N, C-alpha and C positions, 0 to 999 in steps of 0.2 A: 411201410413204416418200420423203423427199427425197434428192437426190443428195449425193455425197460433198463434204465440206469446204465447208458452207454456213453462212450466218449463223443459220439457223433449225434447230430440232430436228425429227426425224421425227415421225410420228404416235405419240402416247404417251397413257397413261390420264389422265383428267382428274380425278385424285384430289385430296383436300384434304390439304395438309401442315399438321398441326396446330400446329406451332411457328410458321408463318408466316401463319396464317390471317387475323389482324388486319390485317397488313400488305398481304397480297394483295388483300383486300377493298378497301383504300384506293387501290391503284394500278391495278387492272384497267381502271377506267374511262378512265384516261388512258394506259395502256401502249400505245406504238406497236406496229403490226404490223410484224414483221421478214420482209422478202422474201428468199427464197433467191436467191444469186447463181449464175451458170452455173458449171459445173465442166468441167475438160478431158475430153476423150473417154475418156481411159484411166481417169480417176476415175470417170466415169459408169459405165463398165463394171464397175468393182469394186462401185459402188453397187447395180447391178442384181442382184448375187448375194445381197444382203441380204434376209431374209424381211420381208414387210410387217408381220408380227406383232412385229417387234423392239420392245423396250421398255427403259426405264431405271427408276431408283429414284425420281426426283424428278419432280414434275409440271411441265408446260410453264409453269404459272402461278407456280412458285417464284421469287421475286425477293429477293435478298439485302438484309438490313437495312443493310449496309455494301457498296455496289457497288464502291467504289474505296478501298482501304485507304490510309492516310496514307503508309505506308512505301514509298519509291521505291528499292528494291533488288531485284535479280534474285532470284527465288525459284522453286522447283518445288512446285506443290501437288498433293496426291493424295487419293484415297479408297480406303480398305480395304473390299472387299466380299466376298461369298461368294454361292453359289447352292445352293438345296436340291436342285436337279436338274442333271444334266449338260447342257451346252449349248454355245454358241459365242458369243465376243464379237466383234461386228462393228465397233465404233467407240468413240470416246472423245468425251466432250461436257463443255463448261464454260461459265459464264457470263462474257461479256466486256463491259467497260463503259470508256468513256473511253479513257485511255492504254493499257489492257490489250486493246484491239481489234487490236493489231498482229499481224503474221504471227508464228507461233511453232511449236513442236513438241509432241507428246504421246507417251506411252509406256504400255506395259502391262507389269507385273512380276509374277513369282511370289513365293511367301512367303520363298524363300531370297534375294531380291534380284536375281534374273537377269532381264534385260530379254527379254521375249518378242516384242515388236513395237513399231514406232514409227509415228507419224503426222505429218502436216504441216497446220497450219491457216493459210490465207491470211489477210490483213488483213481485218477485218470493217468493214462500213460504218456499222453502227448498234449500239446496246446490245442485249444479248440472248444467248441460248444459241447456241453454236456446235458443230457437229458434224463430225468428221472419220472417215471410214470406213477401216479397215484394207485394205491390199492383199489380204491373205488373213486370214480369221477365226481367232481364237485358241480353242483348245478349252478349255473350263472344266469342271472336275470338281467333282462335288457335294462340298459341305462344306469345300472348300479355299479358302483366303484368297488373294486377288489384290489388286494395287493398280493403279489407272489414275491417270495424272498429266499434267500439262501445265506448261510453262514460262511464267512471267510475266517477261519479259526485264527489265522496269523496275519490277516490283512492281505496286502500285496494284491489287491483285486484290480479287475479291468475297470476303466472309467473313461468317459469323455465328457468335459464341461461344454455348456451352452447348447446342448441338444434341445433342452426344454426351455431356454431362455426366451424372454419376452412373450410369454404366453404360448409358445409353440406346442403342438401336439404332433404325433406321428401316427398314422392310420394305415391299416392293411385289411381289405374286406370289411368286415363288421367290427373288427377290433380297433380300439384307440389307446395309445399310450399317453398318459397325462403328465407323469413326472417320475423321476428316479428318487429313491429314498434310501436312508441309512439310519442305523442306531448302534451305539456301542453298549447298549443295555439289552436286557431280555425283552422279548415281545415284538410286536409289529414295527418295522422301521417307518418313521414318519417324517424325519428331518430330510432336508435337501440342501445341496450346495452348488451354487452357480449353474443351476439348471442341468445338472450332471445326469447323464445315462450310465448306468452301472452294468449294462449288458446282461440283464435279466430278462426272461421272456416266459411265455406261456405255450402250452399245447392245447389247442381249442377246437371244438367242432360245434356248429349250429345244431339246434334241436331238429330232430327228424333226419339227420344224416345216417343214422343207424351204426351198428357196430360190425366188425368183421375181423378175420385173422390177419396177422401181419402179411402183407404181400411179399412175394419174392422179388428181387431187383429187377427181373425182366418184366414183372407186371405192375411194378409201382406206378401209380397214376401221376401224371404231371399236372399240378394245379395251374389254373390260369395265372400268367404273370401279372402281377399288380404293383403298381408303383406307389410307395407310401406317400401320402400328402402331408406337408408340413405347413401349418397355417398359423397366423398370428391372430390375436383377438379382434382385430379390426381390418385385416387385409392391408391394402395400399395405405400409406399415411396421408390422412387429410387434415389440414390444420384444424385443431379443435377450437370451437367456439360454443356460444350458448345454444346453438341450434342442434349440435351433435353431441353434447355432454349432459349429464344430469338425468333425472327421471322423466318419465312421460306417463300419460294416462291418469287414472283415478287413484289417489292415495288415501288410506284410512289411518286413524290415530293409532299410534303404537302403545300398547297397554303393558308391555314387558319391562323387565328391569333395565336400568340404564348402565348396569354392569353386568355383562354377559359372562357367565361362568359354566355354561352347559355345552359341552363338545358337540359338534354337529348341528348347532343352531342355525336356522335359515330365517332371515328377516327380509321381507320383500314388500313392496308397495305400500310403505309406511311413511307417516310423518312423526318424527321423533323429536320432541320438544326438549332442548337442552343438550347436554353432552351425552355421548355414548362411548363406553369403554369396552373393548373386546378383550377378555382375559380367559379364553378357552380355545382349544384347537379346533381346526376345521370348521370354522364359522363362515357363513355366507351372508353378505348384505348387499342387496341390489335393488334398483329402481326405488329409491327412497330419499328423503329429505332429513338431514340431521341439522336443526337450527343452531346448534352449538358446534362444539369440537367433537371429532371422532378420532379415537385413539386405539392402538393396538400394542398390547405389552406382553412380552416374553412368551408368545405363543407361536404356532405354526399352522400352515395350511389355510390361510385366511383369503378369502376372495370378496372383493369390493368392486361393484361395477354400477354405473349409471346412478350415482348418488351425488346430491348437493349438499355441501357443508360449508361451515365457516372457516375451520381449520382442520388439518389432518396430521397426525403424528404416529410414528412407529418407534417403539423402544425395545431394543434387545429381542427382537422376533426374527422368525425363520419362515421362508416360503409365504410371502405376502404379495398378492397381486392387486393393484389398484388401476382400474381402466374406466375410461370414458366418463369420468366424474368432474364436478365443478366446484372449485374451492374459491370462495369470494367473501369479502368483508372481513378478513382476518385482522386481529389486532396485534398480531406478532408475526412469527413465520407463518406463511400460508401452508407449508408443508415442512415437516422435519424427520429425518431418519437419524436417530441417535442411540448411542449405546450407554450403559452405565459404567463403562470402563472394564467391566468383567465379562460380560456376554455380548459378543458382537452380533449386530443384525446380519443375516445371511439370506441370500437369494431373494432379493427384493426386486419386483418388476412394476414399473410405474410407466403406463402407456396411455396415450390418447386422452389426456386430461387438460382442463383449463384452470389456470391460477391467475386470478385478476382482481383488480379493485380492492386492495388492502385498505384498511382504515386505522393505521397506527397512530398513537398519540405523538404530540410534539417531542422530539428528541429520541424517539424509540428506535431500537435497532431490530430490523426484520429482514428476512430474505424470502424470495419466492419458494425456494427449497434449500434447507441447510442440511448438510450430510456430515455426520460425525461418528465414525465407528461402524463400518460396513464391510462385509466380505461378499462380493457379488451383487451388483446393482445394475439393472438394465433400465435406463431412462430414454425412452423412445417415443417420438411423435407426441410431445406435450407442448403446450403453449403457456409460458410464463410471461405475463404482461403487467408489470408493476407500475407503469407510468413514471412520473417525475419522482426522483428520490427525495426523502425527507431527512435522511441522515447519511453522512458520507461513507459509511462501511456497509451499507446494504448492498445486496446483490440479487439478481434475478436468480442465479444459481451459484451456491457456495459450497464447494467440497473442502471441508475444513480438516487440517491434520491434528485432530483432537480426539480424545476418547477412543484411541485404537486406530484412528486414521481411516484410511480407505483402500481397498484392493479390489481387482477384477470389476472395474466400473466401466460401463459403456454409456456414452452420451451421444445419441444418434438422432438426427432428424427432428431437432426440437427448435421451437421459436422462442428466443430469450430477448426480453426487451425491458429497459428501465432498470431502476435500482441505482445504488452509488456506483458500483461497478456491474457491468452486464453479467460478467462471468468472473468469479474469483476461485482460483484453484490452488489448493495446497498440495504439498508433497505426498504422493501415494506410497504404498507399501511394497508394491511389486513392479512398478514401472510399466504396467500394462493397461493404464487408463486410455480409452479410445474416445477421442472427440471428433466426430465425423458428421458431415452434411447438415450442420446447424445454421440457423439464420439469426443474426444479431441485428438489433435495432432499438428504437425508442429513444429516451432523452435521459441518459444516466448522468448522475451528478458530476462525474469526472470527465464528462465529455463523450464525444461520439465513439471514440475508440477505446473505451474503458473496459479492456479484457486483460486480466492480469494474473500472475502467479506469485507465489510466495516462495521464499528461501531457494530461488533458482529453479524450482520445480517446473517441469513442462510435460504435458500429457505425451505419453509414448507415441501416439498415433494422432496426427492432426491432418485430416484430408477432407476436401470437399465442403469446408466451412465457409460461410459468407461472413467475414469479419469486417466488412466494409473498408478494407484497405488496412486494417490494423494487423499487428503482430503481438503476440504475448509479451508484456513488459512487466517488470516487478510492480507490485502493489503499493505504490507510493504516490501521494497526490502530486 
């Protein structure tokens, strides 16, 4: 393993990063070798304490698709990770290129946002991964989440969107990367954007591996090659219905507040009478029933799974995942993702859910899902079944160009049925909306081929959809 605070990464598994495979193959032949710089004696002493078997999550060959972002503003970038085994964290690593090779700092944080350790990175001479060892290793407990981060003083950092989209995780040995994070303020980065990976990594060893001096190149051990696994929340897409969504088992009455304001709250196996509003970061709600509406407002890091509810709404929130839940009996929109016009929703993942049997009043306007104001939405493997329409402008899915519009939207492998129009699409902001592999059906108000767009807008990508012979047409009766 190399000495503290070098431009190069220590010995690591030569695994294949599936999401970057094509890019890596193209650049490996021309990628320059990064030579380690000398470290001060005190730092070399710290490095000597790190086990030669230390490893991280990403392969040495991982190269960002965007090595230098266009935004030139100071920002802290992070990675949320966990280990399946107890161990020690010996260092922080990140990919530096161009203006982001300057001297900077890094940190380690626990799930409560407390800083556990800091490191200093000297200026790098070449593009590539940089490693800084902690003066003392940090204990990592199994199945607990931690964040490692570094500061990009002038922005221009490496990134790759969609690495963590649709609930994906990346694992190597006992380590799992959950999501990339950022903040423009002081403290732990907690925000995320379009499932982006910011090329931040750890240097970790399991408990009991011991310590040793830095090996010479001729004796550096070669770790077992491990391919990182990328998984989704549910594996292969299976059509959601009442048998595979919502809670199971015994539930007990919920005695807490209907307005959740404590960060890190976990609610599970409960029946919640009435509405529930989540107004705190990093809240988890699972295997429960909400007899009224469930809402998330202006917060981040929200995880909701196997919940049955009447309605669901997200307002100006970031990093929200809704999975394997049932929304039924709504009296307006079954689901909505809306902004207040000032703060956009970001990095919303909605997967494997069932929305069905709405109960709107006469003349009401409702949608299975209405989207207004979002930057980064993965809508994958859901079943929106509204039945016959009750008002001509309903839609099973409505992407509306209002409250900031929408960008970075993926609509893949969903079942869309009923409504006034089955699918109503408004102009997006970036021309990158993907409409792929979806199944259209039901009895929409405007006929079997009621799939439409407004203002000449068309999704940038339309492949594999079962439109029942229809093409997108303007939204007019």
